[in-house]
C-alpha positions as CSV (number, residue, x, y, z in Angstrom):
1,M,0.0,0.1,0.2
2,S,1.2,3.7,-1.2
3,F,1.6,6.0,1.6
4,H,-0.8,8.4,0.1
5,Q,-3.6,5.4,0.2
6,F,-3.3,5.5,4.5
7,R,-5.6,8.2,5.6
8,I,-4.6,11.8,6.9
9,I,-4.6,10.8,10.8
10,T,-2.4,7.1,9.9
11,R,-0.2,9.6,7.8
12,I,0.5,12.2,10.8
13,L,0.7,10.0,14.1
14,L,3.5,7.6,12.1
15,G,5.3,10.7,10.9
16,F,5.0,11.5,14.8
17,L,6.1,8.2,16.0
18,V,9.2,8.2,14.4
19,M,9.8,11.9,15.6
20,L,8.9,10.5,19.2
21,F,11.3,7.7,18.8
22,A,14.3,9.7,17.9
23,M,13.4,11.9,21.2
24,A,13.0,8.8,23.2
25,I,16.6,8.2,22.2
26,I,17.8,11.9,22.7
27,G,15.9,12.3,26.1
28,R,17.5,8.8,27.4
29,Q,21.0,9.8,26.4
30,A,20.4,13.6,28.2
31,V,19.0,12.0,30.9
32,N,21.6,10.2,31.9
33,F,24.3,13.1,31.4
34,I,22.1,15.6,33.0
35,S,22.2,13.1,36.1
36,T,25.6,13.0,35.9
37,I,26.1,16.8,35.9
38,A,23.2,16.8,38.6
39,G,25.4,14.6,40.9
40,T,28.2,16.3,40.2
41,S,26.3,19.6,41.3
42,D,25.1,17.9,44.5
43,D,28.7,17.3,45.4
44,I,29.4,20.9,44.5
45,F,26.5,22.0,46.7
46,E,27.3,19.8,49.5
47,H,30.6,20.3,50.2
48,P,32.3,24.0,48.8
49,F,29.4,25.7,48.9
50,T,28.5,24.9,52.0
51,V,31.8,24.4,53.8
52,S,32.3,27.7,52.6
53,T,28.4,29.4,53.8
54,S,29.3,28.1,57.2
55,I,32.6,29.1,57.7
56,S,31.6,32.7,56.4
57,G,28.9,32.3,59.1
58,I,31.3,31.1,62.0
59,K,33.9,33.9,60.9
60,S,31.1,36.4,61.0
61,D,29.6,35.4,64.2
62,L,33.3,35.7,65.5
63,L,34.2,39.2,64.7
64,S,30.3,40.3,65.5
65,N,31.4,39.0,69.0
66,Q,34.4,40.6,69.6
67,V,32.8,43.9,68.3
68,R,30.0,43.2,70.8
69,V,32.0,42.4,73.7
70,A,34.5,45.6,72.9
71,K,30.8,47.6,73.0
72,L,29.9,45.9,76.1
73,L,33.6,47.5,78.1
74,N,32.9,50.8,76.4
75,T,29.3,51.1,77.3
76,T,27.3,51.2,80.7
77,D,23.9,51.6,79.9
78,P,22.4,48.1,81.1
79,G,19.7,48.0,78.9
80,E,22.4,48.3,75.7
81,M,24.2,45.9,78.2
82,E,21.6,43.1,77.9
83,S,21.2,43.6,74.4
84,L,25.0,42.9,73.5
85,I,24.6,40.1,75.8
86,Q,21.9,38.3,74.1
87,G,23.5,39.4,70.7
88,I,26.2,37.1,72.2
89,S,24.3,34.3,73.0
90,V,22.6,33.9,69.2
91,S,25.9,34.2,67.8
92,K,27.1,31.2,69.7
93,A,24.0,29.5,68.4
94,S,24.2,30.2,64.8
95,A,28.3,29.5,64.9
96,D,27.4,25.8,66.9
97,H,24.5,25.5,64.3
98,H,27.4,25.9,61.6
99,L,29.9,24.0,63.1
100,G,27.1,21.1,62.8
101,L,27.3,21.6,59.2
102,L,30.8,21.1,58.8
103,R,31.4,17.6,60.7
104,T,28.3,16.5,58.5
105,K,29.6,18.0,54.8
106,Y,33.4,18.7,55.7
107,L,34.9,15.8,52.7
108,G,38.3,16.6,54.2
109,N,40.2,15.1,57.2
110,A,38.0,15.6,60.4
111,Q,40.6,16.6,62.7
112,D,40.7,19.9,61.0
113,V,36.7,20.3,61.7
114,E,38.1,19.4,65.9
115,Q,41.0,21.8,65.5
116,L,38.6,24.8,64.8
117,E,36.0,23.6,67.5
118,T,39.4,23.5,70.0
119,A,40.1,26.7,68.9
120,I,37.0,28.5,69.2
121,A,35.8,26.5,72.3
122,E,39.5,28.5,73.7
123,W,37.9,31.7,72.1
124,R,34.5,31.5,73.8
125,A,36.1,30.1,77.1
126,A,38.3,33.6,77.0
127,R,35.4,35.8,75.9
128,E,33.5,34.5,79.0
129,N,36.0,35.5,81.3
130,T,35.9,39.0,80.0
131,V,32.8,39.2,79.9
132,A,32.6,38.2,83.7
133,L,35.1,41.2,84.2
134,I,33.1,43.8,82.3
135,M,29.9,42.8,84.4
136,A,32.0,42.8,87.5
137,G,33.5,46.3,87.0
138,R,36.6,45.0,86.3
139,R,37.1,46.9,83.4
140,N,40.8,47.7,83.0
141,E,41.3,44.0,83.5
142,A,38.8,43.2,80.8
143,A,40.4,45.5,77.9
144,K,43.8,43.9,78.6
145,R,42.5,40.5,78.0
146,I,40.5,41.8,74.8
147,A,43.8,43.5,73.8
148,T,45.7,40.0,74.3
149,S,44.3,37.0,75.0
150,D,41.2,37.3,73.6
151,T,42.7,38.5,70.4
152,L,45.3,36.2,70.2
153,A,41.9,33.0,70.1
154,A,40.4,34.7,67.5
155,E,43.2,35.0,65.4
156,K,43.6,31.2,66.4
157,A,40.3,30.6,65.4
158,L,40.2,32.4,62.2
159,K,43.3,30.9,61.2
160,E,41.5,27.7,61.4
161,A,38.7,28.7,59.3
162,D,40.9,30.1,56.5
163,D,42.2,26.6,56.3
164,I,38.8,24.7,55.9
165,Y,37.7,27.5,53.4
166,R,40.7,26.9,51.4
167,F,40.1,23.3,51.5
168,A,36.3,23.8,50.2
169,A,37.9,26.5,47.4
170,D,40.2,23.5,46.2
171,K,37.7,21.1,46.3
172,A,35.1,23.4,44.7
173,Q,37.3,23.9,41.4
174,E,38.1,20.3,41.2
175,F,34.5,19.7,40.9
176,R,33.9,22.3,38.9
177,K,36.0,21.0,36.5
178,L,34.6,17.7,36.7
179,S,31.6,19.5,35.6
180,A,32.4,21.6,32.6
181,N,34.3,18.5,31.2
182,Q,30.7,16.2,31.8
183,S,28.4,19.5,30.4
184,L,31.0,19.5,27.4
185,Q,29.9,15.6,26.0
186,L,26.5,16.2,27.2
187,S,26.0,19.2,24.6
188,Q,28.2,17.7,21.7
189,T,26.5,14.6,22.7
190,I,22.9,16.5,21.9
191,T,24.2,18.5,19.3
192,L,24.8,15.9,16.8
193,T,21.8,13.9,18.6
194,F,19.8,16.9,17.3
195,I,21.5,17.5,13.9
196,F,20.3,13.7,13.4
197,L,16.7,14.5,14.6
198,I,16.7,18.1,12.2
199,G,17.4,15.9,9.3
200,A,14.8,13.1,10.2
201,S,12.2,15.5,10.9
202,I,12.5,17.7,8.0
203,V,12.2,14.2,5.8
204,I,9.1,13.4,7.6
205,A,7.6,17.1,7.5
206,V,8.0,17.4,3.5
207,I,6.3,13.9,3.5
208,V,3.6,14.5,5.4
209,T,3.0,17.9,4.2
210,R,2.6,16.9,0.7
211,S,0.1,14.0,1.6
212,V,-2.5,16.2,3.7
213,A,-2.2,19.9,2.2
214,A,-5.7,19.0,0.1
215,S,-7.1,18.0,2.9
216,L,-5.6,20.1,5.6
217,N,-7.4,23.6,3.4
218,S,-10.4,22.1,3.4
219,A,-10.3,21.5,7.0
220,G,-9.6,25.1,7.1
221,S,-12.8,26.4,5.2
222,I,-14.8,24.1,7.5
223,A,-13.5,25.7,11.0
224,K,-13.8,29.1,9.5
225,R,-17.8,28.5,9.3
226,L,-17.7,26.9,12.5
227,A,-16.5,29.6,14.2
228,M,-18.7,32.0,12.7
229,S,-21.7,30.6,14.6
230,S,-21.1,29.9,18.0
231,S,-24.3,28.8,19.5
232,E,-23.6,29.3,23.1
233,K,-22.6,32.1,23.2
234,V,-25.5,33.2,21.2
235,E,-27.7,32.3,23.8
236,I,-26.4,33.9,26.4
237,V,-26.1,37.3,24.3
238,R,-30.6,36.6,23.9
239,A,-30.7,35.7,27.8
240,I,-28.8,39.2,28.8
241,S,-31.8,41.5,25.5
242,A,-34.1,39.5,27.9
243,G,-33.2,41.1,31.2
244,D,-30.8,38.6,33.3
245,L,-27.6,40.5,33.5
246,D,-26.6,38.2,36.0
247,R,-24.7,35.6,32.8
248,S,-21.7,37.4,30.8
249,I,-19.7,36.5,28.0
250,T,-16.2,35.6,28.8
251,V,-13.6,37.1,26.2
252,S,-11.6,34.8,24.3
253,E,-8.2,34.2,24.5
254,P,-6.5,35.9,21.7
255,I,-4.0,34.4,19.0
256,E,-0.8,36.0,18.1
257,L,-0.1,35.1,14.8
258,D,3.1,36.7,12.6
259,E,2.0,36.2,9.0
260,S,5.8,36.5,7.8
261,T,6.6,33.1,9.0
262,L,3.1,31.4,8.1
263,P,4.2,28.8,5.3
264,R,2.3,29.9,1.9
265,D,0.0,26.9,1.3
266,E,-3.2,25.3,2.9
267,L,-2.1,25.3,6.3
268,G,-1.4,29.0,6.2
269,N,-4.2,29.9,4.6
270,L,-6.3,27.9,8.1
271,I,-4.1,29.4,10.4
272,K,-4.8,32.4,8.9
273,S,-8.8,31.9,8.5
274,M,-8.6,30.7,12.5
275,G,-6.6,34.0,13.5
276,E,-9.2,35.9,11.9
277,L,-12.5,34.1,13.2
278,A,-10.2,34.8,17.0
279,D,-10.1,38.4,16.1
280,M,-13.8,38.8,15.3
281,Q,-15.0,36.9,18.3
282,I,-12.7,38.7,20.7
283,A,-14.2,42.0,19.5
284,L,-17.6,40.7,19.5
285,D,-17.2,39.1,23.0
286,R,-15.4,42.6,24.1
287,A,-18.9,44.6,23.1
288,F,-21.4,42.4,24.5
289,Q,-18.7,42.5,27.7
290,Q,-19.2,45.9,27.6
291,M,-22.5,46.5,27.3
292,T,-23.6,44.3,29.7
293,D,-21.0,46.0,32.7
294,S,-23.0,49.1,31.7
295,L,-26.1,47.2,32.4
296,R,-25.3,46.2,35.4
297,E,-23.7,49.5,36.4
298,S,-27.1,51.4,35.9
299,R,-29.3,49.0,37.3
300,A,-27.1,48.9,40.0
301,S,-27.4,52.8,40.2
302,D,-31.3,52.4,40.2
303,R,-30.9,50.1,43.1
304,A,-28.7,52.4,45.2
305,Q,-30.7,55.0,44.8
306,D,-33.8,53.9,45.4
307,W,-33.0,52.6,48.3
308,L,-31.5,55.7,49.5
309,K,-34.3,57.5,48.5
310,S,-36.6,55.0,50.7
311,G,-34.2,54.7,53.4
312,Q,-34.6,58.8,53.7
313,N,-38.4,58.9,53.7
314,E,-39.5,56.7,56.0
315,L,-36.7,58.0,58.1
316,G,-38.7,61.2,58.1
317,E,-42.2,59.3,58.8
318,R,-40.5,58.3,61.9
319,M,-39.3,61.5,62.9
320,R,-42.0,63.0,62.1
321,G,-44.5,64.5,65.4
322,D,-43.4,66.2,68.5
323,M,-41.8,63.5,70.2
324,A,-39.8,63.8,73.3
325,V,-35.6,63.5,72.5
326,N,-35.6,59.9,74.1
327,L,-38.2,58.8,71.7
328,L,-37.0,60.0,68.8
329,A,-33.5,59.3,69.8
330,E,-35.2,55.7,70.0
331,N,-36.6,55.8,66.6
332,V,-33.7,56.8,64.6
333,L,-31.5,54.3,66.0
334,G,-34.3,51.3,65.6
335,F,-35.0,52.2,62.1
336,L,-30.6,52.8,61.3
337,S,-29.6,49.8,62.9
338,G,-32.1,47.7,61.0
339,Y,-32.1,49.3,57.5
340,L,-28.0,48.8,57.7
341,N,-28.4,45.6,59.5
342,A,-26.3,46.6,62.1
343,A,-25.6,44.6,65.2
344,V,-25.2,47.1,68.2
345,G,-25.9,50.8,67.8
346,S,-26.0,54.1,70.8
347,I,-27.0,57.9,70.0
348,Y,-25.1,60.4,72.8
349,L,-26.3,64.1,72.6
350,Y,-24.3,66.6,73.4
351,D,-24.0,68.4,77.3
352,E,-22.6,71.9,76.0
353,V,-22.5,72.7,79.9
354,N,-20.6,69.7,81.2
355,G,-18.6,69.5,77.8
356,I,-19.8,65.7,77.3
357,L,-22.0,63.2,75.1
358,R,-25.0,61.6,77.2
359,L,-26.6,58.7,76.3
360,A,-29.7,59.4,74.6
361,S,-30.6,55.7,73.2
362,S,-29.2,52.4,72.5
363,Y,-29.6,49.1,70.6
364,A,-28.6,45.8,71.7
365,V,-25.8,47.0,73.8
366,S,-24.8,44.8,77.0
367,E,-23.1,47.1,78.8
368,R,-24.2,50.6,78.3
369,K,-21.7,53.8,78.9
370,E,-24.1,56.7,80.2
371,Q,-21.6,59.2,79.4
372,C,-18.0,60.1,77.1
373,R,-16.0,62.9,77.2
374,L,-15.0,64.7,73.9
375,G,-11.8,62.9,72.4
376,E,-12.3,59.8,74.3
377,G,-12.5,56.7,72.6
378,V,-13.9,56.4,69.0
379,L,-17.3,58.2,69.3
380,G,-15.7,61.0,71.4
381,Q,-12.7,61.4,68.8
382,A,-15.9,61.9,65.9
383,A,-17.5,64.3,68.0
384,R,-14.0,66.2,68.6
385,D,-13.1,66.2,65.3
386,R,-16.3,66.6,63.6
387,Q,-15.3,63.6,61.1
388,T,-16.6,60.3,61.1
389,I,-14.0,57.5,61.9
390,T,-14.3,53.6,60.7
391,I,-12.2,51.2,62.8
392,A,-11.8,47.9,61.3
393,D,-10.6,44.8,63.0
394,I,-11.7,45.5,66.7
395,P,-10.5,43.4,69.2
396,P,-12.9,40.7,70.6
397,A,-13.4,42.1,73.9
398,Y,-14.1,45.1,72.9
399,L,-18.3,45.0,71.7
400,K,-20.0,42.1,72.0
401,V,-23.4,41.5,71.1
402,S,-25.6,39.3,73.3
403,S,-28.4,37.0,72.0
404,A,-30.5,33.5,73.4
405,S,-27.7,31.3,71.9
406,G,-24.8,33.1,72.6
407,E,-22.3,36.1,71.9
408,I,-20.8,37.8,69.5
409,A,-17.8,40.5,69.0
410,P,-18.8,42.8,65.5
411,L,-15.9,43.4,63.3
412,I,-16.5,47.3,62.2
413,I,-17.0,50.1,64.5
414,T,-18.3,53.5,62.7
415,A,-18.8,56.6,64.4
416,I,-20.8,59.7,62.8
417,P,-21.0,62.4,64.2
418,L,-24.6,64.6,64.4
419,T,-23.4,68.5,63.6
420,V,-25.6,71.6,62.6
421,G,-23.3,73.6,60.7
422,D,-20.8,73.9,63.3
423,Q,-22.6,73.3,66.3
424,L,-22.7,69.6,67.6
425,V,-25.8,67.9,68.6
426,G,-24.1,64.2,69.0
427,A,-22.7,61.6,67.6
428,M,-23.9,58.0,66.5
429,E,-22.1,54.7,66.9
430,F,-22.6,51.6,64.7
431,G,-21.0,47.9,65.3
432,T,-21.2,46.0,62.4
433,F,-20.1,42.5,60.6
434,R,-18.7,44.2,57.4
435,R,-17.5,47.7,56.4
436,F,-20.5,50.3,55.1
437,N,-20.5,50.6,51.1
438,E,-20.6,53.9,49.4
439,V,-24.5,54.2,49.0
440,E,-25.1,53.4,53.3
441,S,-22.5,55.5,54.2
442,E,-24.4,58.1,51.6
443,L,-27.5,57.5,53.5
444,L,-25.5,58.2,57.1
445,E,-23.9,61.3,55.7
446,Q,-27.6,62.5,54.2
447,A,-29.3,61.6,57.1
448,G,-27.0,62.8,60.0
449,Q,-27.9,66.4,58.9
450,A,-31.9,65.3,59.3
451,I,-31.6,63.8,62.2
452,S,-29.6,66.6,63.8
453,I,-31.9,69.1,63.2
454,A,-34.9,66.9,64.5
455,F,-32.5,66.3,67.6
456,V,-31.7,70.6,68.1
457,V,-35.6,71.0,67.5
458,A,-37.0,68.3,69.9
459,I,-34.4,69.4,72.3
460,A,-35.4,72.8,71.8
461,R,-38.9,72.6,72.6
462,E,-38.3,70.5,75.5
463,E,-36.0,73.5,77.1
464,N,-39.0,76.1,76.1
465,N,-41.3,73.6,78.1
466,R,-39.2,73.2,81.1
467,L,-38.4,77.0,81.0
468,L,-42.4,77.6,80.6
469,Q,-42.7,75.9,83.8
470,Q,-40.0,77.4,85.5
471,T,-41.4,81.0,84.5
472,L,-44.6,80.3,85.7
473,S,-42.6,78.8,89.4
474,Q,-40.6,81.3,89.4
475,T,-43.8,83.8,89.4
476,E,-45.2,82.3,92.1
477,E,-42.0,82.2,93.6
478,L,-41.7,85.8,93.2
479,R,-45.4,86.7,94.5
480,V,-44.5,84.6,97.9
481,Q,-41.2,86.9,98.4
482,Q,-42.9,89.8,97.7
483,E,-45.3,89.5,100.8
484,E,-42.3,88.0,103.0
485,L,-40.3,91.2,101.7
486,Q,-42.5,93.8,103.2
487,Q,-42.9,91.7,106.4
488,S,-38.7,92.1,106.3
489,N,-39.0,95.9,105.8
490,E,-41.2,96.4,108.8
491,E,-38.7,94.3,110.9
492,L,-35.8,96.1,109.4
493,E,-37.3,99.3,110.8
494,E,-37.4,98.0,113.7
495,R,-33.8,97.1,113.5
496,A,-32.7,100.4,112.7
497,Q,-34.1,102.1,115.6
498,M,-32.3,99.5,117.8
499,L,-29.0,100.0,115.8
500,E,-29.4,103.9,116.6
501,Q,-29.2,103.2,120.4
502,Q,-26.7,100.6,120.2
503,R,-24.3,104.2,118.2
504,E,-25.4,106.6,121.4
505,Q,-23.7,103.5,123.6
506,I,-20.6,103.1,121.5
507,R,-19.9,107.1,121.3
508,A,-20.0,107.0,125.0
509,K,-17.2,103.8,125.3
510,N,-15.1,105.5,122.7
511,R,-15.2,109.0,124.7
512,E,-14.0,106.4,127.8
513,I,-11.4,104.9,125.6
514,T,-10.2,107.9,124.4
515,T,-9.5,109.3,127.7
516,A,-8.0,106.0,129.4
517,S,-5.2,106.6,126.1
518,E,-4.2,109.8,127.4
519,E,-3.8,108.1,130.7
520,L,-1.6,105.5,129.3
521,G,0.4,107.7,127.4
522,R,1.1,110.4,130.7
523,K,2.5,106.8,132.3
524,A,4.3,105.3,129.0
525,A,6.4,109.3,129.4
526,E,7.0,108.5,133.1
527,L,8.2,105.2,132.7
528,E,10.5,106.0,130.3
529,R,12.0,109.0,132.2
530,V,12.3,106.5,134.7
531,S,14.1,104.2,133.1
532,S,16.7,106.7,131.7
533,Y,17.6,107.4,135.3
534,K,18.3,103.6,136.1
535,S,20.7,103.4,133.0
536,E,22.5,106.8,134.3
537,F,22.3,104.9,137.7
538,L,23.9,101.8,136.5
539,A,26.9,104.0,134.0
540,N,27.6,105.6,137.2
541,M,27.5,102.4,139.4
542,S,29.7,100.7,136.7
543,H,32.6,103.0,136.7
544,E,32.7,103.5,140.9
545,L,32.7,99.9,140.9
546,R,35.4,99.0,137.9
547,T,38.0,101.2,139.4
548,P,38.7,99.4,143.1
549,L,37.8,95.9,140.6
550,N,40.7,96.8,138.7
551,S,42.9,97.4,141.6
552,M,42.2,94.2,143.0
553,M,42.4,92.7,139.7
554,I,46.1,93.8,139.0
555,L,46.9,93.2,142.3
556,S,46.2,89.5,142.3
557,R,47.3,89.1,139.0
558,L,50.4,90.2,140.3
559,L,50.2,87.7,143.3
560,S,49.7,84.5,140.9
561,E,52.7,85.5,138.9
562,N,54.8,85.2,141.8
563,R,57.5,87.0,140.3
564,E,59.6,87.3,143.4
565,G,58.6,83.4,144.9
566,N,57.8,84.0,147.7
567,L,54.3,82.4,148.1
568,T,53.7,79.2,148.4
569,A,51.4,77.1,145.4
570,K,48.1,77.2,147.6
571,Q,48.8,81.3,147.8
572,V,49.0,81.5,144.1
573,E,46.0,79.1,143.6
574,F,44.2,81.7,145.6
575,A,45.4,84.9,143.7
576,T,44.7,83.3,141.0
577,T,40.8,82.6,142.3
578,I,40.9,85.9,143.2
579,N,41.6,86.9,140.2
580,S,39.5,85.5,138.2
581,A,36.0,85.8,140.3
582,G,37.3,89.6,139.6
583,T,37.0,89.4,136.0
584,D,33.7,87.6,136.3
585,L,32.3,90.2,138.6
586,V,33.4,92.7,136.2
587,N,31.3,90.4,133.3
588,L,28.4,90.6,135.8
589,I,28.8,94.6,135.8
590,N,29.4,94.5,131.7
591,D,25.9,91.8,131.5
592,I,24.6,94.5,133.9
593,L,24.7,97.5,131.2
594,D,23.9,94.9,128.8
595,L,20.6,94.6,130.0
596,S,20.2,98.7,130.2
597,K,21.6,98.9,126.4
598,I,18.5,95.8,125.7
599,E,16.1,98.7,127.1
600,A,17.8,101.2,124.8
601,G,18.0,99.1,121.3
602,R,22.0,99.1,121.2
603,L,23.2,96.4,122.5
604,E,25.6,94.1,119.8
605,Y,26.3,90.4,120.8
606,I,29.2,89.3,119.4
607,F,30.2,85.4,119.1
608,E,34.0,84.9,120.3
609,P,35.6,81.2,120.7
610,V,35.7,80.1,124.8
611,S,38.2,77.1,125.3
612,L,36.7,74.8,127.4
613,P,39.3,73.4,129.0
614,S,40.0,76.9,130.3
615,V,36.4,77.3,131.8
616,C,37.0,74.4,133.4
617,S,39.8,75.1,135.1
618,A,38.6,78.7,136.4
619,L,35.6,76.5,137.7
620,E,37.8,74.4,139.8
621,G,39.8,77.5,141.1
622,M,36.6,79.0,142.1
623,F,35.1,76.1,144.1
624,R,37.6,74.0,145.3
625,P,38.5,76.3,148.5
626,L,35.3,76.4,149.2
627,T,34.4,72.8,148.9
628,E,37.8,72.1,151.0
629,Q,36.2,74.7,153.5
630,K,33.4,72.4,154.3
631,G,34.7,68.9,153.2
632,I,32.8,68.3,150.3
633,G,34.3,66.3,147.5
634,F,34.8,68.2,144.3
635,H,35.2,66.7,140.7
636,V,35.3,68.3,137.3
637,L,34.8,65.9,134.8
638,F,35.5,66.9,131.1
639,S,33.5,64.9,128.5
640,D,35.4,63.9,125.5
641,D,32.9,64.3,122.7
642,L,33.1,68.2,124.1
643,P,34.7,70.4,121.3
644,E,37.8,72.4,122.5
645,K,36.3,75.3,121.6
646,T,32.5,77.0,121.4
647,R,31.5,80.4,120.6
648,H,28.9,81.0,124.2
649,R,30.4,82.1,127.8
650,R,28.6,82.2,131.0
651,A,30.1,83.2,133.9
652,A,29.5,80.6,137.2
653,H,29.5,81.9,140.4
654,P,30.3,80.2,143.5
655,P,27.4,80.4,146.5
656,D,28.0,82.6,149.4
657,P,29.4,81.0,152.1
């Protein structure tokens, strides 16, 4: 049987079978070479790449820890020190991980890894000692260790790491050479095989193409006619034209053709026809899709406007009439919560006197907050800013919706301010399980003005009623107060007469006080004159007493000096005591004169250092003769905790014998 006598499908299958057989041979050969190259690549990754990466990580951790220890030495901030120590711990864990990879992936001598681990362990021990010194406050010792033992240990560890890195690099070079040779062999083999395959493909393609050209030309015409009549899309178009806008046409995928590359035969004509059919179908699909989208948008807009107007009208019906503020708030909140499918809601009205928002009504709220300040929470912030605020992804515990079956938390909180011009009237808050769409937000925005005006009118009406009642009450109170005022005037007249009598009595007492004041002035002048006489007397007496006292003190001082040496020690002691007593008497006279100066307001008090041992010695010399005369033991004790000098001295005198 001739080749041209086979069916078209048979001829095409024979050609493809030959091609597939040749490709299977090529694929098998390529798979073998690729497996070999893949094995080499795995070796490169398993050893050189992994080892190099691990060594780089170890060196990076080592150097970064050296820097952290240096920073730890130079800082005293507890927070920064704790952060640096944590960084050292993290780097240690990273280095241990890299060492574990080296132990499993390193192809060299295992002793190299052991030497690196030993060097790192020595460096860590030195570093831990340095950190301990720093934490103990011994920073100078720590600085010396960083410059000596720590640096040497780090350099040793880096040297061991560099040795392993060089071995890995050499091994990588070896694997790369092996991979390059294998790739060259694969390239040569595939090139030769493809040359053979291309030649065979050309022969088969020529034979098959010549045998099926006429059949393909006929098939192209049939495909063009079938593409022009798509029953499925016609059905969709009819449904859309009947008003079923839920259905839509899917735009066909475009076919990109380059006519310069198409064969100039029946197959090329078939491809061109299919391309034209696809372009026409795509254009038609897009036109119908745009038309459908326009119809949907128009219908959605009409429905949104109907929904918006219906909501506004029904809300107006709910607010119509003379209602109390609380009833108006309940009607508005109940309608909006149901119309917007809100889970919870609340309305707060602004109290201008106290500057707070007070709860007017709530919808399905379990725990109600009776008042809220401006800027407090989402509601208070929306009221203060006069802007709508929407918060998404709120915590489950923030707000809950309760029912007989259980509790659930809304996902969205929306707060809307209620204003009339610049005047704040109140605010609304809704909790929903979804975000309000544009139409719902527009309803809230448009209805907010009407709601605000309704509340202003209701509040004004209640205020007018309250003022009217207050006016009536005040009128009655004013009448009662007028009667009481008339009675009070009569009582005041009686009190005025009594006050006049008391005023006459006060004038008489004032005259008596004036007479007494004049008498006190005369007595004060007399007292001042007597004081002057006393001061003069004290001055004269001081002069008269000082002369004999000075003579006595001079004689006693000469006797106490005992220049001739003809006095006994006891006599010298007595002379010293007489001199000290005379000095004290002079001081006493001075104190008396100081009293007169105090009275005259001319005293100056001067502090001078006084030796306590000398004071004690003077007291002992003054009192010992008297105690010996009466047979009484006498001792002067000087405490060890007293200072050597003090800035005050008081004279002590023995009692009269």
